[in-house]
FIKOLZA-1660 file (N, C-alpha, C; in steps of 0.1 Angstrom, whole numbers, plus 5000, padded with zeros to 4 digits):
% residues 227
   i   px   py   pz ch aa at
   1 8778 4758 0611  A  X  N
   1 8786 4760 0598  A  X CA
   1 8786 4747 0590  A  X  C
   2 8782 4748 0578  A  X  N
   2 8781 4736 0569  A  X CA
   2 8795 4733 0563  A  X  C
   3 8801 4722 0567  A  X  N
   3 8814 4718 0563  A  X CA
   3 8814 4709 0550  A  X  C
   4 8802 4706 0545  A  X  N
   4 8802 4697 0534  A  X CA
   4 8810 4702 0522  A  X  C
   5 8811 4715 0519  A  X  N
   5 8819 4719 0507  A  X CA
   5 8834 4717 0509  A  X  C
   6 8838 4715 0522  A  X  N
   6 8852 4714 0525  A  X CA
   6 8857 4700 0528  A  X  C
   7 8848 4690 0527  A  X  N
   7 8852 4677 0531  A  X CA
   7 8864 4671 0523  A  X  C
   8 8864 4674 0510  A  X  N
   8 8875 4669 0502  A  X CA
   8 8889 4675 0506  A  X  C
   9 8890 4688 0508  A  X  N
   9 8902 4694 0512  A  X CA
   9 8906 4689 0526  A  X  C
  10 8896 4687 0535  A  X  N
  10 8899 4681 0548  A  X CA
  10 8905 4667 0547  A  X  C
  11 8899 4659 0539  A  X  N
  11 8904 4645 0538  A  X CA
  11 8918 4645 0531  A  X  C
  12 8920 4654 0522  A  X  N
  12 8933 4654 0515  A  X CA
  12 8944 4659 0524  A  X  C
  13 8941 4664 0536  A  X  N
  13 8952 4668 0545  A  X CA
  13 8956 4656 0554  A  X  C
  14 8949 4645 0554  A  X  N
  14 8952 4633 0562  A  X CA
  14 8965 4627 0556  A  X  C
  15 8973 4622 0565  A  X  N
  15 8985 4614 0561  A  X CA
  15 8982 4600 0557  A  X  C
  16 8971 4595 0562  A  X  N
  16 8967 4581 0559  A  X CA
  16 8958 4581 0546  A  X  C
  17 8960 4570 0538  A  X  N
  17 8951 4569 0527  A  X CA
  17 8937 4566 0531  A  X  C
  18 8927 4572 0525  A  X  N
  18 8913 4570 0528  A  X CA
  18 8905 4566 0516  A  X  C
  19 8898 4555 0517  A  X  N
  19 8890 4549 0506  A  X CA
  19 8876 4547 0511  A  X  C
  20 8866 4552 0504  A  X  N
  20 8852 4550 0507  A  X CA
  20 8846 4541 0496  A  X  C
  21 8839 4530 0501  A  X  N
  21 8832 4521 0491  A  X CA
  21 8818 4519 0494  A  X  C
  22 8810 4514 0485  A  X  N
  22 8796 4511 0487  A  X CA
  22 8795 4497 0492  A  X  C
  23 8783 4492 0493  A  X  N
  23 8781 4478 0499  A  X CA
  23 8785 4467 0489  A  X  C
  24 8789 4470 0477  A  X  N
  24 8793 4460 0468  A  X CA
  24 8808 4462 0465  A  X  C
  25 8815 4470 0473  A  X  N
  25 8829 4472 0471  A  X CA
  25 8833 4482 0460  A  X  C
  26 8824 4489 0454  A  X  N
  26 8827 4499 0444  A  X CA
  26 8833 4512 0451  A  X  C
  27 8844 4516 0446  A  X  N
  27 8851 4528 0452  A  X CA
  27 8844 4540 0449  A  X  C
  28 8840 4548 0459  A  X  N
  28 8832 4560 0457  A  X CA
  28 8841 4573 0458  A  X  C
  29 8852 4572 0467  A  X  N
  29 8860 4584 0468  A  X CA
  29 8873 4579 0475  A  X  C
  30 8884 4587 0472  A  X  N
  30 8897 4584 0478  A  X CA
  30 8904 4598 0480  A  X  C
  31 8913 4598 0490  A  X  N
  31 8920 4611 0492  A  X CA
  31 8934 4610 0485  A  X  C
  32 8942 4621 0487  A  X  N
  32 8955 4622 0480  A  X CA
  32 8964 4612 0485  A  X  C
  33 8964 4609 0498  A  X  N
  33 8973 4599 0504  A  X CA
  33 8971 4585 0498  A  X  C
  34 8958 4582 0496  A  X  N
  34 8955 4569 0490  A  X CA
  34 8960 4569 0475  A  X  C
  35 8960 4580 0468  A  X  N
  35 8965 4580 0455  A  X CA
  35 8981 4578 0456  A  X  C
  36 8987 4584 0466  A  X  N
  36 9002 4582 0467  A  X CA
  36 9005 4568 0470  A  X  C
  37 8998 4562 0479  A  X  N
  37 9001 4548 0483  A  X CA
  37 8999 4538 0472  A  X  C
  38 8987 4540 0465  A  X  N
  38 8984 4530 0455  A  X CA
  38 8990 4533 0441  A  X  C
  39 8994 4545 0439  A  X  N
  39 8999 4549 0426  A  X CA
  39 8988 4552 0415  A  X  C
  40 8976 4550 0419  A  X  N
  40 8964 4553 0410  A  X CA
  40 8960 4567 0413  A  X  C
  41 8954 4574 0403  A  X  N
  41 8948 4586 0405  A  X CA
  41 8933 4584 0410  A  X  C
  42 8927 4594 0415  A  X  N
  42 8913 4592 0420  A  X CA
  42 8904 4588 0408  A  X  C
  43 8907 4594 0396  A  X  N
  43 8899 4591 0385  A  X CA
  43 8900 4576 0381  A  X  C
  44 8912 4570 0383  A  X  N
  44 8914 4556 0380  A  X CA
  44 8908 4547 0390  A  X  C
  45 8906 4552 0402  A  X  N
  45 8900 4543 0412  A  X CA
  45 8885 4544 0414  A  X  C
  46 8880 4556 0414  A  X  N
  46 8866 4558 0416  A  X CA
  46 8858 4551 0405  A  X  C
  47 8848 4543 0409  A  X  N
  47 8840 4535 0400  A  X CA
  47 8845 4521 0398  A  X  C
  48 8858 4519 0402  A  X  N
  48 8863 4505 0402  A  X CA
  48 8860 4497 0414  A  X  C
  49 8861 4484 0413  A  X  N
  49 8858 4476 0425  A  X CA
  49 8871 4476 0434  A  X  C
  50 8870 4475 0447  A  X  N
  50 8881 4476 0456  A  X CA
  50 8891 4464 0454  A  X  C
  51 8886 4453 0447  A  X  N
  51 8895 4442 0445  A  X CA
  51 8907 4445 0436  A  X  C
  52 8906 4457 0430  A  X  N
  52 8917 4462 0421  A  X CA
  52 8930 4463 0429  A  X  C
  53 8929 4464 0443  A  X  N
  53 8941 4466 0451  A  X CA
  53 8946 4453 0457  A  X  C
  54 8938 4442 0455  A  X  N
  54 8942 4428 0458  A  X CA
  54 8947 4428 0473  A  X  C
  55 8939 4434 0482  A  X  N
  55 8943 4434 0496  A  X CA
  55 8943 4420 0502  A  X  C
  56 8954 4417 0509  A  X  N
  56 8954 4403 0515  A  X CA
  56 8946 4403 0528  A  X  C
  57 8942 4414 0533  A  X  N
  57 8934 4414 0545  A  X CA
  57 8919 4414 0543  A  X  C
  58 8915 4413 0531  A  X  N
  58 8901 4413 0528  A  X CA
  58 8896 4398 0525  A  X  C
  59 8884 4395 0530  A  X  N
  59 8877 4383 0527  A  X CA
  59 8865 4386 0519  A  X  C
  60 8866 4383 0506  A  X  N
  60 8855 4386 0497  A  X CA
  60 8846 4374 0495  A  X  C
  61 8833 4376 0497  A  X  N
  61 8823 4365 0494  A  X CA
  61 8817 4366 0480  A  X  C
  62 8815 4379 0476  A  X  N
  62 8809 4382 0462  A  X CA
  62 8796 4374 0460  A  X  C
  63 8787 4374 0470  A  X  N
  63 8774 4368 0468  A  X CA
  63 8763 4378 0469  A  X  C
  64 8766 4391 0468  A  X  N
  64 8756 4401 0468  A  X CA
  64 8762 4414 0474  A  X  C
  65 8754 4421 0482  A  X  N
  65 8758 4433 0488  A  X CA
  65 8759 4432 0503  A  X  C
  66 8767 4442 0509  A  X  N
  66 8768 4442 0524  A  X CA
  66 8775 4429 0529  A  X  C
  67 8768 4423 0539  A  X  N
  67 8774 4411 0545  A  X CA
  67 8776 4399 0535  A  X  C
  68 8769 4400 0524  A  X  N
  68 8771 4390 0513  A  X CA
  68 8783 4394 0504  A  X  C
  69 8788 4406 0506  A  X  N
  69 8799 4410 0497  A  X CA
  69 8813 4407 0504  A  X  C
  70 8815 4411 0516  A  X  N
  70 8827 4408 0522  A  X CA
  70 8826 4408 0538  A  X  C
  71 8836 4403 0544  A  X  N
  71 8836 4401 0559  A  X CA
  71 8835 4414 0567  A  X  C
  72 8840 4425 0561  A  X  N
  72 8839 4437 0568  A  X CA
  72 8825 4441 0572  A  X  C
  73 8816 4439 0563  A  X  N
  73 8802 4442 0565  A  X CA
  73 8795 4432 0575  A  X  C
  74 8801 4421 0577  A  X  N
  74 8796 4412 0588  A  X CA
  74 8802 4416 0601  A  X  C
  75 8815 4419 0602  A  X  N
  75 8821 4422 0614  A  X CA
  75 8819 4436 0619  A  X  C
  76 8817 4445 0609  A  X  N
  76 8814 4459 0613  A  X CA
  76 8827 4468 0613  A  X  C
  77 8838 4462 0616  A  X  N
  77 8850 4470 0616  A  X CA
  77 8863 4462 0615  A  X  C
  78 8874 4468 0612  A  X  N
  78 8887 4462 0612  A  X CA
  78 8896 4471 0619  A  X  C
  79 8905 4466 0628  A  X  N
  79 8913 4475 0635  A  X CA
  79 8928 4471 0634  A  X  C
  80 8936 4480 0629  A  X  N
  80 8951 4478 0629  A  X CA
  80 8955 4465 0623  A  X  C
  81 8950 4462 0611  A  X  N
  81 8953 4449 0605  A  X CA
  81 8964 4451 0595  A  X  C
  82 8975 4443 0596  A  X  N
  82 8986 4444 0587  A  X CA
  82 8983 4437 0574  A  X  C
  83 8984 4443 0563  A  X  N
  83 8980 4437 0550  A  X CA
  83 8990 4441 0539  A  X  C
  84 8989 4434 0528  A  X  N
  84 8996 4438 0516  A  X CA
  84 8986 4442 0505  A  X  C
  85 8989 4453 0498  A  X  N
  85 8981 4456 0487  A  X CA
  85 8990 4457 0474  A  X  C
  86 8984 4457 0463  A  X  N
  86 8991 4458 0450  A  X CA
  86 8989 4472 0444  A  X  C
  87 9000 4479 0442  A  X  N
  87 8998 4493 0436  A  X CA
  87 8997 4492 0421  A  X  C
  88 8997 4503 0415  A  X  N
  88 8994 4504 0400  A  X CA
  88 9004 4496 0392  A  X  C
  89 9016 4495 0397  A  X  N
  89 9027 4488 0389  A  X CA
  89 9028 4474 0395  A  X  C
  90 9018 4469 0403  A  X  N
  90 9018 4456 0408  A  X CA
  90 9029 4453 0419  A  X  C
  91 9034 4464 0424  A  X  N
  91 9043 4463 0435  A  X CA
  91 9036 4461 0448  A  X  C
  92 9040 4452 0457  A  X  N
  92 9034 4449 0470  A  X CA
  92 9037 4460 0480  A  X  C
  93 9027 4466 0486  A  X  N
  93 9029 4476 0496  A  X CA
  93 9023 4471 0509  A  X  C
  94 9031 4472 0520  A  X  N
  94 9027 4468 0533  A  X CA
  94 9019 4480 0539  A  X  C
  95 9007 4477 0544  A  X  N
  95 8999 4488 0550  A  X CA
  95 8993 4483 0563  A  X  C
  96 8989 4493 0571  A  X  N
  96 8982 4490 0583  A  X CA
  96 8967 4495 0580  A  X  C
  97 8958 4486 0581  A  X  N
  97 8944 4489 0577  A  X CA
  97 8935 4490 0589  A  X  C
  98 8927 4501 0589  A  X  N
  98 8915 4503 0598  A  X CA
  98 8903 4505 0589  A  X  C
  99 8892 4500 0593  A  X  N
  99 8880 4502 0585  A  X CA
  99 8867 4501 0594  A  X  C
 100 8857 4507 0589  A  X  N
 100 8844 4506 0596  A  X CA
 100 8833 4508 0586  A  X  C
 101 8821 4502 0589  A  X  N
 101 8810 4504 0580  A  X CA
 101 8803 4518 0583  A  X  C
 102 8796 4522 0572  A  X  N
 102 8789 4535 0573  A  X CA
 102 8774 4532 0573  A  X  C
 103 8767 4540 0582  A  X  N
 103 8752 4538 0583  A  X CA
 103 8745 4551 0580  A  X  C
 104 8733 4550 0575  A  X  N
 104 8725 4562 0573  A  X CA
 104 8717 4565 0586  A  X  C
 105 8709 4575 0586  A  X  N
 105 8702 4579 0598  A  X CA
 105 8692 4568 0603  A  X  C
 106 8688 4559 0594  A  X  N
 106 8679 4548 0598  A  X CA
 106 8687 4536 0603  A  X  C
 107 8700 4537 0603  A  X  N
 107 8708 4526 0608  A  X CA
 107 8712 4516 0598  A  X  C
 108 8708 4518 0586  A  X  N
 108 8711 4509 0575  A  X CA
 108 8726 4511 0570  A  X  C
 109 8732 4500 0567  A  X  N
 109 8746 4500 0562  A  X CA
 109 8746 4505 0548  A  X  C
 110 8753 4515 0545  A  X  N
 110 8753 4520 0531  A  X CA
 110 8767 4520 0525  A  X  C
 111 8777 4516 0532  A  X  N
 111 8790 4515 0527  A  X CA
 111 8801 4513 0538  A  X  C
 112 8813 4516 0534  A  X  N
 112 8824 4515 0544  A  X CA
 112 8835 4525 0541  A  X  C
 113 8842 4528 0551  A  X  N
 113 8854 4537 0549  A  X CA
 113 8866 4530 0556  A  X  C
 114 8877 4530 0549  A  X  N
 114 8889 4524 0554  A  X CA
 114 8901 4534 0552  A  X  C
 115 8910 4533 0562  A  X  N
 115 8923 4540 0561  A  X CA
 115 8934 4531 0559  A  X  C
 116 8944 4535 0551  A  X  N
 116 8956 4527 0549  A  X CA
 116 8968 4535 0553  A  X  C
 117 8976 4530 0561  A  X  N
 117 8989 4536 0565  A  X CA
 117 9000 4528 0559  A  X  C
 118 9008 4535 0551  A  X  N
 118 9020 4528 0545  A  X CA
 118 9031 4525 0555  A  X  C
 119 9033 4513 0558  A  X  N
 119 9043 4509 0568  A  X CA
 119 9055 4502 0561  A  X  C
 120 9056 4503 0548  A  X  N
 120 9067 4496 0541  A  X CA
 120 9080 4499 0546  A  X  C
 121 9083 4512 0548  A  X  N
 121 9096 4516 0553  A  X CA
 121 9099 4511 0567  A  X  C
 122 9089 4511 0576  A  X  N
 122 9091 4506 0589  A  X CA
 122 9094 4491 0589  A  X  C
 123 9086 4484 0580  A  X  N
 123 9089 4469 0579  A  X CA
 123 9103 4467 0574  A  X  C
 124 9107 4475 0564  A  X  N
 124 9121 4473 0558  A  X CA
 124 9131 4475 0569  A  X  C
 125 9129 4486 0577  A  X  N
 125 9139 4489 0588  A  X CA
 125 9139 4477 0598  A  X  C
 126 9127 4472 0602  A  X  N
 126 9127 4461 0611  A  X CA
 126 9134 4449 0606  A  X  C
 127 9133 4446 0593  A  X  N
 127 9139 4435 0587  A  X CA
 127 9155 4437 0587  A  X  C
 128 9159 4449 0585  A  X  N
 128 9173 4452 0585  A  X CA
 128 9179 4451 0599  A  X  C
 129 9171 4455 0609  A  X  N
 129 9175 4454 0623  A  X CA
 129 9176 4439 0627  A  X  C
 130 9166 4431 0622  A  X  N
 130 9167 4417 0625  A  X CA
 130 9178 4410 0619  A  X  C
 131 9181 4414 0606  A  X  N
 131 9193 4408 0599  A  X CA
 131 9206 4412 0606  A  X  C
 132 9207 4424 0610  A  X  N
 132 9219 4429 0617  A  X CA
 132 9220 4421 0630  A  X  C
 133 9209 4420 0638  A  X  N
 133 9210 4412 0650  A  X CA
 133 9214 4398 0648  A  X  C
 134 9210 4392 0638  A  X  N
 134 9214 4378 0635  A  X CA
 134 9229 4378 0631  A  X  C
 135 9233 4388 0624  A  X  N
 135 9247 4388 0620  A  X CA
 135 9256 4390 0633  A  X  C
 136 9252 4399 0642  A  X  N
 136 9259 4401 0654  A  X CA
 136 9259 4388 0663  A  X  C
 137 9248 4381 0663  A  X  N
 137 9247 4369 0671  A  X CA
 137 9257 4359 0665  A  X  C
 138 9258 4358 0652  A  X  N
 138 9267 4348 0646  A  X CA
 138 9282 4353 0647  A  X  C
 139 9284 4366 0648  A  X  N
 139 9298 4371 0650  A  X CA
 139 9303 4368 0664  A  X  C
 140 9294 4371 0674  A  X  N
 140 9298 4370 0688  A  X CA
 140 9295 4356 0693  A  X  C
 141 9283 4352 0693  A  X  N
 141 9279 4339 0697  A  X CA
 141 9266 4335 0691  A  X  C
 142 9263 4323 0690  A  X  N
 142 9251 4318 0683  A  X CA
 142 9244 4309 0693  A  X  C
 143 9234 4316 0700  A  X  N
 143 9226 4309 0710  A  X CA
 143 9235 4301 0720  A  X  C
 144 9246 4308 0724  A  X  N
 144 9255 4302 0734  A  X CA
 144 9266 4295 0728  A  X  C
 145 9267 4293 0715  A  X  N
 145 9278 4286 0709  A  X CA
 145 9287 4297 0703  A  X  C
 146 9300 4296 0707  A  X  N
 146 9310 4306 0702  A  X CA
 146 9318 4300 0691  A  X  C
 147 9320 4307 0680  A  X  N
 147 9328 4302 0669  A  X CA
 147 9328 4311 0657  A  X  C
 148 9339 4314 0651  A  X  N
 148 9339 4323 0639  A  X CA
 148 9345 4316 0627  A  X  C
 149 9349 4304 0628  A  X  N
 149 9356 4297 0617  A  X CA
 149 9345 4293 0607  A  X  C
 150 9350 4290 0595  A  X  N
 150 9340 4287 0584  A  X CA
 150 9332 4275 0587  A  X  C
 151 9337 4264 0593  A  X  N
 151 9329 4252 0597  A  X CA
 151 9318 4256 0607  A  X  C
 152 9321 4265 0616  A  X  N
 152 9311 4269 0626  A  X CA
 152 9301 4277 0620  A  X  C
 153 9304 4286 0610  A  X  N
 153 9294 4294 0604  A  X CA
 153 9285 4285 0596  A  X  C
 154 9290 4275 0590  A  X  N
 154 9282 4265 0582  A  X CA
 154 9272 4258 0592  A  X  C
 155 9278 4255 0604  A  X  N
 155 9269 4248 0614  A  X CA
 155 9258 4258 0618  A  X  C
 156 9261 4270 0620  A  X  N
 156 9250 4280 0624  A  X CA
 156 9240 4281 0613  A  X  C
 157 9244 4281 0601  A  X  N
 157 9234 4282 0590  A  X CA
 157 9226 4270 0589  A  X  C
 158 9232 4258 0592  A  X  N
 158 9224 4246 0591  A  X CA
 158 9214 4245 0603  A  X  C
 159 9218 4250 0615  A  X  N
 159 9209 4251 0626  A  X CA
 159 9197 4259 0623  A  X  C
 160 9199 4271 0617  A  X  N
 160 9188 4280 0613  A  X CA
 160 9179 4273 0603  A  X  C
 161 9185 4266 0594  A  X  N
 161 9177 4259 0583  A  X CA
 161 9168 4249 0589  A  X  C
 162 9173 4240 0597  A  X  N
 162 9165 4229 0603  A  X CA
 162 9156 4233 0613  A  X  C
 163 9159 4245 0620  A  X  N
 163 9150 4250 0630  A  X CA
 163 9137 4254 0625  A  X  C
 164 9136 4257 0612  A  X  N
 164 9123 4262 0606  A  X CA
 164 9114 4251 0603  A  X  C
 165 9119 4238 0603  A  X  N
 165 9110 4227 0599  A  X CA
 165 9106 4219 0612  A  X  C
 166 9096 4210 0610  A  X  N
 166 9092 4201 0620  A  X CA
 166 9098 4187 0619  A  X  C
 167 9108 4186 0611  A  X  N
 167 9115 4173 0608  A  X CA
 167 9124 4169 0620  A  X  C
 168 9123 4156 0624  A  X  N
 168 9132 4152 0635  A  X CA
 168 9147 4153 0631  A  X  C
 169 9155 4157 0640  A  X  N
 169 9169 4159 0637  A  X CA
 169 9178 4151 0645  A  X  C
 170 9187 4143 0639  A  X  N
 170 9197 4135 0647  A  X CA
 170 9211 4142 0647  A  X  C
 171 9216 4145 0658  A  X  N
 171 9229 4152 0660  A  X CA
 171 9240 4142 0663  A  X  C
 172 9250 4141 0655  A  X  N
 172 9261 4132 0658  A  X CA
 172 9273 4140 0663  A  X  C
 173 9281 4133 0671  A  X  N
 173 9294 4140 0675  A  X CA
 173 9300 4132 0687  A  X  C
 174 9313 4134 0689  A  X  N
 174 9320 4128 0700  A  X CA
 174 9315 4134 0713  A  X  C
 175 9318 4126 0724  A  X  N
 175 9315 4131 0737  A  X CA
 175 9322 4144 0740  A  X  C
 176 9314 4154 0744  A  X  N
 176 9320 4167 0748  A  X CA
 176 9320 4177 0736  A  X  C
 177 9315 4173 0724  A  X  N
 177 9316 4181 0712  A  X CA
 177 9305 4192 0712  A  X  C
 178 9295 4191 0721  A  X  N
 178 9285 4202 0721  A  X CA
 178 9272 4198 0715  A  X  C
 179 9269 4185 0715  A  X  N
 179 9256 4181 0708  A  X CA
 179 9244 4187 0715  A  X  C
 180 9244 4188 0728  A  X  N
 180 9233 4194 0735  A  X CA
 180 9232 4209 0733  A  X  C
 181 9243 4216 0731  A  X  N
 181 9242 4230 0728  A  X CA
 181 9236 4232 0714  A  X  C
 182 9240 4223 0705  A  X  N
 182 9234 4224 0691  A  X CA
 182 9219 4222 0692  A  X  C
 183 9215 4212 0700  A  X  N
 183 9200 4209 0702  A  X CA
 183 9193 4221 0708  A  X  C
 184 9199 4227 0718  A  X  N
 184 9193 4239 0724  A  X CA
 184 9192 4250 0714  A  X  C
 185 9203 4252 0705  A  X  N
 185 9203 4263 0695  A  X CA
 185 9191 4260 0685  A  X  C
 186 9189 4248 0681  A  X  N
 186 9178 4245 0672  A  X CA
 186 9165 4248 0678  A  X  C
 187 9163 4245 0691  A  X  N
 187 9151 4248 0698  A  X CA
 187 9149 4263 0699  A  X  C
 188 9159 4271 0703  A  X  N
 188 9158 4285 0705  A  X CA
 188 9156 4293 0692  A  X  C
 189 9161 4287 0681  A  X  N
 189 9159 4293 0668  A  X CA
 189 9146 4289 0661  A  X  C
 190 9139 4281 0667  A  X  N
 190 9127 4275 0660  A  X CA
 190 9114 4283 0665  A  X  C
 191 9103 4281 0658  A  X  N
 191 9090 4287 0663  A  X CA
 191 9086 4281 0677  A  X  C
 192 9092 4270 0681  A  X  N
 192 9089 4264 0694  A  X CA
 192 9097 4270 0706  A  X  C
 193 9104 4281 0704  A  X  N
 193 9113 4286 0714  A  X CA
 193 9106 4289 0727  A  X  C
 194 9093 4292 0726  A  X  N
 194 9086 4296 0738  A  X CA
 194 9081 4284 0746  A  X  C
 195 9083 4272 0741  A  X  N
 195 9079 4260 0748  A  X CA
 195 9091 4253 0755  A  X  C
 196 9088 4244 0764  A  X  N
 196 9099 4238 0772  A  X CA
 196 9109 4230 0763  A  X  C
 197 9122 4230 0767  A  X  N
 197 9132 4222 0760  A  X CA
 197 9134 4210 0770  A  X  C
 198 9130 4198 0766  A  X  N
 198 9130 4187 0774  A  X CA
 198 9142 4178 0771  A  X  C
 199 9151 4176 0781  A  X  N
 199 9163 4168 0779  A  X CA
 199 9162 4155 0785  A  X  C
 200 9165 4144 0778  A  X  N
 200 9164 4131 0783  A  X CA
 200 9178 4124 0782  A  X  C
 201 9183 4118 0793  A  X  N
 201 9196 4111 0793  A  X CA
 201 9193 4097 0787  A  X  C
 202 9195 4095 0774  A  X  N
 202 9192 4082 0768  A  X CA
 202 9202 4071 0773  A  X  C
 203 9214 4075 0777  A  X  N
 203 9224 4065 0782  A  X CA
 203 9219 4058 0795  A  X  C
 204 9210 4065 0802  A  X  N
 204 9206 4059 0815  A  X CA
 204 9194 4050 0813  A  X  C
 205 9189 4048 0801  A  X  N
 205 9177 4040 0798  A  X CA
 205 9181 4027 0791  A  X  C
 206 9174 4016 0795  A  X  N
 206 9176 4004 0787  A  X CA
 206 9169 4005 0774  A  X  C
 207 9171 3995 0766  A  X  N
 207 9166 3995 0752  A  X CA
 207 9151 3997 0751  A  X  C
 208 9144 3989 0760  A  X  N
 208 9129 3990 0759  A  X CA
 208 9124 4003 0764  A  X  C
 209 9130 4009 0775  A  X  N
 209 9126 4022 0780  A  X CA
 209 9129 4033 0770  A  X  C
 210 9140 4031 0763  A  X  N
 210 9144 4042 0754  A  X CA
 210 9134 4042 0742  A  X  C
 211 9131 4030 0737  A  X  N
 211 9121 4030 0726  A  X CA
 211 9108 4036 0731  A  X  C
 212 9103 4033 0743  A  X  N
 212 9091 4039 0748  A  X CA
 212 9092 4054 0750  A  X  C
 213 9103 4059 0755  A  X  N
 213 9105 4073 0757  A  X CA
 213 9105 4081 0744  A  X  C
 214 9111 4075 0734  A  X  N
 214 9112 4082 0721  A  X CA
 214 9099 4081 0712  A  X  C
 215 9093 4069 0713  A  X  N
 215 9082 4066 0703  A  X CA
 215 9069 4064 0710  A  X  C
 216 9068 4065 0724  A  X  N
 216 9056 4064 0731  A  X CA
 216 9052 4050 0735  A  X  C
 217 9042 4049 0744  A  X  N
 217 9038 4036 0749  A  X CA
 217 9023 4037 0753  A  X  C
 218 9017 4025 0756  A  X  N
 218 9003 4025 0760  A  X CA
 218 9003 4024 0775  A  X  C
 219 8992 4029 0781  A  X  N
 219 8990 4028 0795  A  X CA
 219 8992 4014 0801  A  X  C
 220 9000 4012 0811  A  X  N
 220 9002 3999 0817  A  X CA
 220 9012 3990 0810  A  X  C
 221 9019 3996 0801  A  X  N
 221 9030 3988 0794  A  X CA
 221 9041 3984 0803  A  X  C
 222 9043 3992 0814  A  X  N
 222 9053 3989 0824  A  X CA
 222 9050 3997 0836  A  X  C
 223 9056 3994 0847  A  X  N
 223 9053 4001 0860  A  X CA
 223 9055 4016 0858  A  X  C
 224 9045 4024 0861  A  X  N
 224 9046 4038 0860  A  X CA
 224 9042 4044 0847  A  X  C
 225 9038 4035 0837  A  X  N
 225 9034 4039 0824  A  X CA
 225 9019 4043 0825  A  X  C
 226 9017 4055 0830  A  X  N
 226 9003 4059 0832  A  X CA
 226 8999 4070 0822  A  X  C
 227 9008 4073 0812  A  X  N
 227 9004 4083 0802  A  X CA
 227 9013 4082 0790  A  X  C
% end
């Protein structure tokens, strides 16, 4: 049975957007789902270069065709890559992209096909869940620190702010005020949370050892200084 007359209706039943391009990125065909995701009609896309979608997951070389056009033709495929594209009204759409090159019977690359799954709603829901989780953490406890007063809420916000940077932080406070807990909260809220939290009792070190511990030393500077 020759299915060639039916390929367009078949592709239009897919829930994922489908785009076919030649070796220079010119769009040859799209399905209805791709029209819905991008906001463009097939007539507006076919014949245009794929750069019209401004996909953040594409590496364009633009030095010729095939492997000289973009990275997809060098790698041969893209699997489950999270990207942003620009739709017709320049709104950013979060998509999950899969792609592979197309070859003729002689094994020559003649183009590529890619599918786009709109995951914008899923990303929005994940962000809402994350925001709710953070709110609950601040309501009940913040990385082990309990407090609902306005000053404590400001402290939690400050911890989250400094945790995102690589800037050294000095924590002041009276004995027993929870300086170590704040330091741990900064560590747990930072991108370094998967790495060790190293605690040093500075009060037990003399001035020279403290300077060496904080700022480093050369091998042999004192007994045991082997690294």
